N, C-alpha and C positions, 0 to 999 in steps of 0.2 A: 152633712150630719148622718145621713142614712148610710153612706159609704163607710164612714168611720164605724158605725154600729155593726154593719155587716162584717167588717174585718175583725172586730172584737169577738163576734160570734164564732167565726171560723178559727180564731186563735184559742177558743175556749175561755175567753175572759168575759163571760157574761155578767160577772159581778161588777164590771166597770161600766155597764150600759147606762146605769143611772147617772154616771158622772159626765156623760157626753153632753156638753154645752159649749157655746162659743169660747168661753174663757178657760176651758179645760186644758190643763198642761198635758202635752202628748206623752211625756214620760212619767211625770209624777202622779198624774191622775188616771191616765189610761194605760200605763205600763207598756208604751210602744217604744221599743229600742230602735237602734239604727236601721236594722234590716226590716223591721216592721214599718218604719216610716218610709223606707224606700218603696215598699209594696203599696202603701197608702198613696204616696205621691204618684206612682205609676198609674194606679187606678183612677185617680182624679184627672190626670192628663188624658187618659183614654176616654173617660166618660164625657168630659167637657170639650174634647178635641182641641186641647191647648198643649203647648210645650212649657212645662214648668222647669225653672232652673235647677240644675243638680245641687247647687249650693243650698237649696231649700232643706235638704236632708239635715244639714247641720244648723241652719239658721232658724227654722221653724220651731216655735215653742208651744203654740196653742192652736186649737182648731180654727179660731178666728184668723190667725196668721195665714193658715192655709187657704181660707176663704178669700182673703184679700189678694193672695197671690194668684188664685184662679181668675178672679175678676180682672186683675191687672193684665194677665196674659191674654184674656179674651178681648180686652180693650185694645191691646196692641195688635190684635189680629194675628197672633202667633199660631201657626199650624204645626202639628207634629211632623217631624222629619220622616220622609219615606225611607224606610230602612234599606230598601233595595236600590235606592238611587245611587248610581256610581258618580260621585262628585270629583273623581280624581283622574279622569282620563288624560288630561294634559300632563300633570305631574308624572303619571305612570309612563306615558310615552317618553318623557325625558329620562325617567329612571331606566327604562329598557335600553335606551341609546347608550347610557353610561355602563350598563351591564357588559357591553361588548369591549370596553376599554381594557386592554391586556395589562397595563401597568398596575392596575388596582389589585391584582392577584399575585404580585411578586412576593411570595412567601419568604424567599431568601432575604429580601430587603427588610421585611417585617421582623425577621428573626434577629436582625442587628440592632433593633431599637431597645433602649434601656429604660425609658421612662414614658409616662403618659404624655408628657410634653412632646417627646419625640414622635409619638404616634400621631397626635393631632397635626404637628408641623409637617410630618411626612405627607399625610393625605392632603393638607392644604397646599402643599407645594406641587405634588404630582397631579392632583385633579381638584383644584379649588372649586370648580363649578359642579362637582358631583353631588347629588342629593344625599344627605346623611340622615336628617330627621324629618319625618312627616308628623307635625304636631296637630292632632285632631281636636277640634272644638266639640262642644256638646251637640251642636246641630249638624255635625258631619263635615263642616268646612275644614280644610286642611291648609296649614301654613308650612311651607318648605324651608328648611335650613340646610345650606350646602356646607361642605367642609371649609371653604374659603370664608363664608359668612360667619360661621362659628368662630374661626380663628380671629377674624377681624373684630368681632364684638368682644371676644375674650381679651384681646389686646387692649381695647379701650378700657375695660374693667381693670386690667392689670396696671395700666398707666395711671388710672384714677387712684388705685390703692397705694401705689408707690408714692404718688404725689401727697397722699394723706399720711405718709410715714410708715407704711407697712415694710418691715424688714424681712430678710431671708429667714425662712423656717418658723416665722410667727404664724399663729393659728387664726383663722377667720371662720366664724360660724355662718352657715347659710341656712336661713329659715324661710324657705320658699315652697309654694306648692308646685305642681307640675306646670311649668311655663317656660317660655323661651329664655327668660332671664336666668333660670336655674342653670342651664347649660353654659351660658356665657360667664356667669359668676363663678361656677366651679372651676372652669379652666382659666378664668381670669386670675383667680387666687394662685393657681399653679404656675401660670406664666410670670406672675409677680414674685415668685419664689416663696410664697406662703404655703400653709398647710390647710386645706379646706376641712371643715367639720360640719357635715350635713346634720341638721336636726329638724324634727317635724314641726310644722307650723300649728298654731292653735286651731282646733277643730270645733270644740264644743264650748259655747259661751258660758254655760252653767258650770264648767269645771276649770275656769280660768285660774283660780287660786292654786289648785293642784298642779296645773300645767306650769305656772310660773315657778313654783318651788322646785319642780323637777328639772326644768331647763336651766335655772340658775345654778343648780349643782353641776350640771354637765358643762356649762360655760366656764364655771370656776375651775373645774378640774382640767379643762382644756386650755385654760389661760387665754381665752379668746381675746384678741386685740380689737377686732371689729365684728359687728353682727350685720349681715346683709339680709334685708327683709323686704316685704311689699307694703304698700300703703295701708291696707286694712289691718295689718298687724303691727304697725309702727308704734302705736300707743302702748300695747303690751310689751313690745321689745324695749321701749324706753323705760318702762317700769322695772325691767330686769336690770338695767344698767347699774343702779346703785348697789345691787346685790353682788355684782361681779367686779372685783377690784381691778382686774386686768383690762376691762372693756373701756376702750377709748371713745368709741362712737358707734351709733346705730346708723347704717347707711341704706339708702334706697336703691334697690336693684335697678329700677328704671333709670334713675339718674346716672348710675355707674355705667350703664350700657348705652346711654344716649350719645349722640354725636353724629356728624355727617359720615356716611359710609363712603370709603374710598373705592369700593367695588373691585379692589385688587388684592387678592390673597397674598401675592408675592410681596407687594409693598408693605402690607401689614406684618408679614413674617419678618422682613428686614427691620422694620421699625421696632418690633418687639425684641429681636435679637440684640439690637443696640441698647434698648431700654434695660434689659435684664442681663447684660453682659457680665455684671458684677457677680451674679450667682446663677449657676446652672445645677439643678438637682442631678444626682447620680442614682444608680440603681438602688443603693442602700439608703438613700434619703427617704424620709417619711413622705408618702404620697397623700394620705389623708387619714383622719381618725374616724373609725366606724364605731359609734356607740351601740353597745348591745341593747337588746330590747328590754331587758330587765324583767323577763317573765319569771325568773327565779331569784331575783334580788335587785340591788341597785345597779343601774346601768354603768358599764365600764367602757373606757375608750380603747378599742383594739387598735394597736399600732400596726399599720400596714405600709410597707415600703413599695416603691415602684417595682422592684424586683419581685416581691411577693405577688403583686397584682398581675404583672405580665406573665409570670409563671402559671398562675391560675387561669388566666384568660387563654393562654396557649393550650393548656391541658384540656380545658372545656372544648376548645376548637377541635382538638383531636378526638375527644370522646364522642362528640356529636357529628364528626366528619363535616365541618363547615365547608360550604360550597360557594362558588362565585355567584350563583343565582339566589342565595338565601336572602330572606327578608324577615326581620324580627318584628314582633308585635307585642306591645306591653301596655298595661294599665297600672303596673306596680308603682308604689311611691318611690321617689328618687332618693329619699333619705334612708331607705332600707337597702341592705347589702344586695339582696336579690334584684331589686329594681335598679340600683345604681350600677353595679358591676355586671350582673348577668343580662340586664335588659338594655343597658346603654353603653358602658365602656367596652364590653365584649364586642358588640357590633361595630363600635367606633374603630377599635384596633383592627378588626378584620376587614374594614372597608365595606361593610354591607349596610343597607339602609334599615331604619327602624321606625315603625309607626307607633306613636306614643299618644295615649289619652290619659286623663286624670283618673285616679281611683274612684272619685265620686261618679264620673261618667260611666264607669263600669258598674258600680253598685246600684245606681238608679236604673240602668238598662243593660243588663249583662249581655244582651244580644249584640251590643256595639262591639264587644271584643271579637265576636265571631264574624261580624260584618267587616271588620278591619282585615281579617284574613281574606275575605272575598275580594275586597276592593284592591288590596295591595298584593294579592297573591302571596300572602304570608306563609312562611315555612316553619318558623321556630318561635316558641313562646315559653314562658315560665309563670307559674302561679301557685299559691298554696291550695291545699285540698278544698277549703270552703268555697273557692271560686268555682271549681268544677261542680260541686253540689248545688251552688246557687244557680248555675246555668240549667241544671237538670230540673230544678223545682220552679224556676221563675220565668223561663223563656217559653212563650206560647208558639204554637206552630205558625200562626198567622204573622208573627214577628220575624220569621226567618224564611218566608216563602221565597224561593229562588236562590237561597244561599248555596254557594259552592265552597265546601270545606276541604276539597280534595288536595289543595296545595300544601296543607299542613303535614309536615313529616316528623316533627318532634315537639311534644307538649310536656314540658318538665313540671312535675308536681313535687314541691318541696316546701321547706320553711316551717312545716308543722306535720304531725302524724298523718300518714297517707292511709285512707280507708279503702280497702279492696272493694267494698260494696259501692262506694262512690265512683271508683274507676270503672266498674262494670256498668253502672247505670249511665255514666257519661258516654261510654263507648256505644252502648245500645241506643241511647237517645239520639245521637247525631250520626249514626252509621248511614242513615238514609240521605244525609247531606254530603257524603263523600269522605267522612272521617274514617281513617283506618285505625283499627284497634291497636295495631303495632306502633302507632305514633305516640302512645301514652308512655311516659318514662318517669316512674317514681325515682327521685334522687335524694341525696343527703349532702348537707353542707352546713357551715356555720361561719360566722364572722371571723373567728379565730383562725380559720383556714383561708381567709380572703373571701371565699364563697363555696366552691364545690369541693367535695371530698370523694364521693362515689357517683357513678352514672352507670345504669345497666346497658347491656348491648342494644344497639339500634335494631329496630324492626323485629323485636321479639315480643313486645307487649308486656303486660303486668304479670309478674310471677309471684304467686301467693303461697305461703308456707302455712299449712294448718297443722297445729301441734296439740299434744295432750295437755290440758290445762293443769291438772293436779301435779304432774311431774315437773312442769315448768315452774309453777309457783312454789313448790316445796323443795325441789332439788336443783332448780336452775338449768334443767336439761330440756332442750327443744326436741322432743321425740315426735316424729311425724305421725299423724293419724293414718291408719291403714286404709287402703281403698275399700270403699263400701261401708266404712264405719260411720257412726253418727257424727254430724258436724254441728251439734247444738251447744248447750251450756257446758259440755265437757271439753270443748275445744277452744283454742285461741288461733287467730289468724294474723300474720304479719306479712308485709309486702317487702320484697327484695328491693334494696336501693342500689344494687349492682356492685361493681368492683371499683377499686381506687382508680382515680383518673391518672393518666400517664405521669410517671416520675414521682408518684406519691404512694404512701403505704398506710395500711390500717392493721391494727392488731387488737385482740381481745385478751385482757389480762384480769387476774384476780386482784384482791385488795392489796396484795404484796407486790404486784407488778410482774407476776409470773404468767407466761403465756398459757392460755386455756385451749383445749382441743375444740374442734368444730362441734357445733350444736351445744356448746356450753355458754351460758350467758355470763357476761362480765363487763368490765369497764372498757370503753372504746378509746383507744389512743390512735393518733395519726401523726404522720410527719411528711415533710416534703418542702420544696422551695417556696411554696405559698403560705407556709405556716407563720403565724405572727411570732414576734419575739417577746410579746407581753402586752400589758395594759399600760396606757399612758399615765405616768406619775402615780402608779399604784403598784409598788413593788410587792406588797403582801399578796394581792390577788394574782400577780404574775407568778409568784412562787408556787401558788396553789395548782397551776395548770401545767407548768413546765416540768418535764421529766428528763432523765438522762438521754444522751445520744440524739438529741433533737426531737424527741417525742413530745407531743402535747396531749394532755388529758382533755377529752372533749366534754366531759361531764355527762355524757350519755351512756346508757347501757345497751348492749347489743349482743348478737351472736353471729357466727359465720356458718354458712351451710353451702357446700360445694364452692367455696371461695367467695360467695356473695354475702353482702352485709344485710342484716335485718335489725332495724332499730326497735328497741322495746320500751324505751322511756328515759327520762332524766334521772340521774343518780339521786339528786336531792328530792325528787318527787316520789320516788318509790315508797310505798307504804308497806312496812314489814310488821305483820301482825301474826303472832303465834308461829313464827318461822316461815310464813308464806309471804311471797312478794306479790303485792297487789299494785295494779297500774292505774293511776288516776284517770287517764283519758277514757278507760273502759268504764270505770265507775261513773264518770261524768256523762258518758254517752247513754248509759242505762237510765240515769236519773233524769236526763233531758226528755225522756219519753213520757214522764208522768204528767198527767193533766194539771194545769195550774203552774207549772214550772217553765220559766223562760229558757228555751233551748239555746245552748251556747253560753249560758250565764250560770254555770255550775262549777264549783271547785271542790275537789276531794284531796285530802292530805292526811298525813299521819301526825299525831300529837303524842308525845311521850307520856306514858302512864306509870307513875312511880310505884304504884301498888302492885300492878300485874307484871311489871318488868318488860312489857312490850309496848307497841304503839296502839293507840286508839284510831280507828278509821272515822274521820270527821268529814261530813258532807255539808257544804254551804250552797244553798240554791236560792236564786231570786224567784219570787212569786210574780205572777202577772198582776196581782192586785197590789196597789200601793199600800193599803193598810188592811191586810187580812186579819180577821178575827182569830182568837185563840183556837176555836174549833176548826176553822179552815186550815190554819197552820198545822195543827195536829193531824188533820186528815191527809194533807200532802206528805207530811213526814212519815206517816204510817205506810202510805203507798210507796214512797221511796225505799223505805226499809224492806218492804216485801219484795219489790222488784230486784233490788240489789242482792238480797239473799237468794232469790230464785235464780238469778243469772250467775252469781259468783260463788254461791254456796257459803256465804258469810255475810251476816248483817252488819251494817254500820253501827258504830258505838254512839255517835251523836249526829243528829241532823238539824241544821239551823236553817230556817226559812226566813229570808230577809227581803226587804222591799226592792223594787227595781233600781238599778244603778248603784247598788251597794258594793258589788265586787269590782275591785280595781283591775284595769286592763292596761296593756302597753299601747304605744302609738300604733302598732300594727295589728291590734285587736287580740293579742294573746292574753290569756288569763294570767294574772300575777299571783301565783299560788302562795309564794312565800309571804307577800304582803298581806294577803287574805288570812293566812295562818296567824300572822302577828296580830292583826286586828281581832281575830277570834280569841286568841289568848289574852288580849288586853281588854276584852269586853267592849270593843269599839264597833263591832259589826252592826250594820243597819242604821247607823246614825245619819239622819238626813243632811243634805248639803244646804248651805246657806243660799239665799237668792243671789242672782248674778251681781246685782248692784252692790250687795253687801260684800261679796268676794272682791269686786273691783276696788271698793272703798278700803277694805282691809289691805289689799295688795298695795294701793297707793300709800296708805299710812305706813305700812311696813317698809316700802321703798323709801319713804321720807325718813324713817328712823335709820335705815341703812345709810342714807345720804349723810345724815348728821354724824353717825358713827364713822363713816368713811372719811368725812371732813376732819373729824377730830383725830382719827388715826393718821391722816396725811399731815396734819399740823404737828402732831407729836413726832412723826418721822422726820419732818423738816427740822424741828429743833434738834433731834438726835443727829441728823446729818451735819448740821452746822457745828454742833459741839464736836463731832468726830473729826471734822476738818481742823478745828481749832486745836484739838488734842494732838492730832497728827503733826501740826506745826510746832506745838510745844515740845514734843519729843524729838521731832525730826531735826530741827536746827542744831541743838546741842549734841545729839547723837551723831549727826552727819559730821560735825566739826571734830568731835573726839575720834571718830573712826578715820577721818581724813589724816589726822596727825598721829594716829597710833603707830608705834614702832614696828609692829609685826602683824602678820596675818592672824595669828592666834588672838592677839589682843583686840584687833579690829572686829573679829568674829564675836568675842565676848561682849564688847561694847554694843555691837549691833543687837545681840540677843537681849541684853538688859533693856535697851531702849524700846525695842518692839514689844517686849512684855509689858512695860509701863504703859505703852499706847493702848493695848487691849484692856488693861485694867482701868485706865482712865475712861474708856467708853463703855465700861460695864459689860463687855463681851465675854461670856463664859466659854472656855475651851475645854472640852472633855476629851481626854486621851484614853484610848482603849487598845488593848492588845500589846502593850509594851512588854508583857511577860514573854512574848515570842522571840524577843531579841536577845542575843548573847553579847555581852560587853566587848569581848575580845574579837568578835567577828565583824568584818566590814561587809557592806551590802550594796546592791544596786537598788535604791529606793525608787519605785515608779508610782506616780500619783496621777489621778485625774486632775485636769486643769480647768478651773471654774471662774477665776477672777484675777484682777491685778493684785488682790490681797493674798493670793496663794504664796507668793514669794515672801511677803511680810510675815505670814503665818509660820512658814518653815524657819525663818530667821529667829522666831520667838521660841519654838518648841524643841528644835533639834539640839541635843546636848553633846552629841559625838562629833568627831571631825568628819566633815563632808564637804563636797563641792557641788554647786548647782551646775546643771547643764541647760543653757537657755539659748534662745535665738539672739542674734547680734543686737536686735532692737532694744532688748532689755538693758544692755550695758549703756545705752544712750539715754535712758529715762532720767529725768532730773532726780537728784538725790539717791534714788534706788540704785541707779547705775554706779554711783560712788561706792556704795556698800558692796556691790558685785565685784567691782574692780579691786577694792582693798582686800577683799577676802580671797582674791585670786580664783574666782569661779570661772567656768567656761562659758563663752558666748561665741557661737559659731555662725558662719554663713552657710545655710543648708543648700542654697541653690548652686554652689560651686562644687562639682564632683571631686576635683583634686583636693579642695579644702576638706571635704567630708572624709576622704581617706586619711588625711592627717588627723582629723578629729577622732576617728575611731582608734587610731594608734595611741593618741594622747590619753584617751579615756581608759584604755586597757592598761597603760603604764601606771596611771593613778591607782587603779584597782589592785594591781600587783604590788604596789607599795603599801597596801593595807588601808588606804583611805576609801571612804564611801562616796557614792554619787547620788544626787537627787535629780531625777529626770521626769519631765512631763511628756510621756510618749504620744499624747494627742497632738502635741506641737503647737496648739493655740487654743483659745477659748472663745465662746460666743455668748450672746445674751440668754438664749433659751436653754432650758434644762436638757440634759442628755449626755451620755457617754459616747464619745466619738471613736473612730477607728484608731488603733495604736500603730505607730511606726515601729520598726524592728531594731533600730540601732542599739537601744539599751539592752535588749535581750541577746543580741549578737555579742556584745561586750561581755555579758555574764557568761555565755557559753564558752567563749574563747578563754576566759580567765578562771572559770570554775567558781565564781563568786555568786552566792545566792541572791535571788531577786526577792525583795520585800514589797509587796503591793501596799499602798497607803490610800485609803478612801477618805476623801474630804466631803463633808456634808454641812451645808449651811453657809459656806463662804460666798457662794454665788448670790444668795439671798441678801447678804450684807452689801455687796457692791457688784452689781451686774455690769456687763459690758454695755457701753453706750449710756451709762448713767454717771452722774457727778457726785451726788450726795449719798453716803452710806445709809443703810437702814438697820434697825436692830435685829439681831438673830443670834442663835446659839450655834457654836461650831463643834462638830464632832469629828475627831481624827481617829480613824481605825487602822492600826497596824496589823495587817493580815499575816498569817503564818508564812514564813519565808519559803520560797520555791527553789529547790536545789537543782542545778543542772545534772542530768544523768551522767553516770560514769562514762568516761570516754571523751569528755571535754579536754581540751589541750591547754593547760595553764601556761605552757611556754609560748603559745601563740604561733606554733610552727605550721598550723593548718589554717590559713586565712579564711578558707571556705568551710567553716564549721558546719556541723550537722544541721541542715536546713529544717528538718522536722522538729528538732529539739528547740530551735529558736521559735518556731511557730507555736510549739506546745507551751513554752514559757509565756509567750505573749497572750495566748488564749486563756491560760490559767490565771494570769495576773488580771486580765480584763474581767473575767468572770468573778474573781474575788472582790475586785473594786465595785463591780456592778451590784453585788449582794449587799453592800454597805453604804453606797453613796446616795441612795434614795432617788435616783434619776433613771429614766429609761435608757436602754441600750439602743443607740442609733445605728 
């Protein structure tokens, strides 16, 4: 109790002293947030000479809970770990032996890999016994995972998923903490042909309702088929299931990974190759979905292909000059892009070992991160700015006696604004332990770029640009402060994030997309082989970020100076008041220094003021006191106003003081400014959370309602499906018979059209036709369409009024009944695997086009169950170029939802068919066909333009 009181005094929370009692809630009554609880638990462990579990940070709710934990640890005889004890001598010796193996550094061989699957299989085949992961427990004990063991356990997971019905390209959510099962589950999904979707596990029991709502939205957007989780989270995971229609089952990671180990990486590799022979991902296949943090809005699933990831991994390797003796060290969460790609997949690809600990292990004792460098001779790491600040403030000299930090050559600071003051303090604090100032590397990246965009030069250290505040905020010009000039309130400081990584580009543009000169602030765009093609099943959000010629709008503001990038803030976060650009992080930093305010729990944003025509600067700050009186709130607000005015020369328009825990944050601890702003505008700020048991009860009741609704929806869909099959039979038999006996192709086509229209009317399916005004009645076209379902052919039979012929694979002609319609209409059905047959096909298609008839072609060639626009084959576009006939792209939307591949019964949906403006081949095409090798660039241009047009209207991601 005295330790708690002493901490409150140091925090300036003397008003809470009277609330210190056994049943006092750590956050609600004492205003102790996550970092404060870390400090409290650390002090208790030191005072009573016990080792308290790191999980206590999340699990402890009251002072009494902490007391019980201390007594239990003392009863177990647990002693604190000696920080300097080297527990890894045997693994290290084995690691050094493998460091000398020449085959692990065959960069030419690595350059030939196309997927993450290839990378793991390569290392498992070449050096299966080589250590890859050193998984560190809280007590310092280390568990080694070799490449062969990882591949073997991942193969078991893959086999289990396939046995449970996971199909190629289907998504699997992984809700696991940092543990051995995460690694095997992630690659298990990949080896099974699926798409992993890492999501963060539940951390705070008192926010379980908010967690469930957020994760249900992610799982629904991802259309996750399975959810892999751990025992402690299974109850919550199962409550999510009724909210996610696509979710088939919640699976235990431990069970998936269980089984007798063969101990042979080669046998495992062969077994998996046989198991997954039906599907092998390619470079353009989706590798995984990385959901954004949601710090400025709802999280979105960034679509990343294997090619994107390997391009970024290779670029990072060049930027940091990866070496054979490198060893990575990380505590970052694996569901975050920096932790997943930068701290694991990057070392995996390069064949270097990585020492991994949990985020809680770092937060409770930051010195563990540094000791991991000492024990493993670590060379490379990455972390956000707060981690460096935490080390400076929380690590005592006695906790790092004997620490050797000299092996570290690159400490990347990214994922949040980099503070030059933090970098300076960190360098000075740990210089005595061998840290070189030049090892600190502020970097810039984002999920939409896979990970990294810019990295500064090695061995230079932190470069800080100090500029004139007034000119920057009023004119957007970064004018350097002259030597010897004051560097106080009249200046701003930004840290260089370096230059674009190899084969990538950055540019700064104005609101109209025009390039800006150096030292002019604007919108940051980037492009390169690691840039995403958009957000999964979110075409609107995708269109907001994609620009012409491959550029992606980062959503950040920045300027260039001497070719190096300086990030100034998020576009949506900038507060524009009276023509001045104000930066939230600076306002928040100043506000956090006010006594009574919880540091790191402050949000500043702009709210439109209709009367003044500009924005109001609003500050929301959490107080340390759970229920501050009016006088206390007013006092804090006055002090905030005074300090912000003094620092920025402009006072805030509104200051809201709210209780602890009122400001929402992302899973990675970022402030969710947009959500805070919406709560402020709705008057919902500061409303207390319900007790945990009430949240769980509400969640259970809500899940029950969802289950009932889901059951009712499934029953209605079943009835619809049965009726659709009956209706199909009603129209099919007479239509088939009449088409079969029809005297001519024209009459067969007309009969088929009438019958298929009757079918769609019978099932109540609405078909919306758009863009028909683009078509000229006298002109024939090469119609190219995305292919989504068996019903695509039936749909075209119903809607097309002009003379045309289908071009389909030979299997279509053999389908029952549909094949009859195809044959009676004299449509084309070709064998594509025969080269000679394909030459005859091309000639026949061009002859039909020259006679004035149209063609309907599905250039994807086939369709699958999951959403997505596949790559286009070139045959249709070659025929168009050779004959001079325009290409008309047609986008189908909703057909896949009615009858997906691998399903039997249709479901209700609305169909939208969009006829896009025709694409004319450029002049120079040869209508006579005398040049069989027509302009290759023109063929490719038509293909890309048609695919882009269809992508804009089909409502599915581009694969």
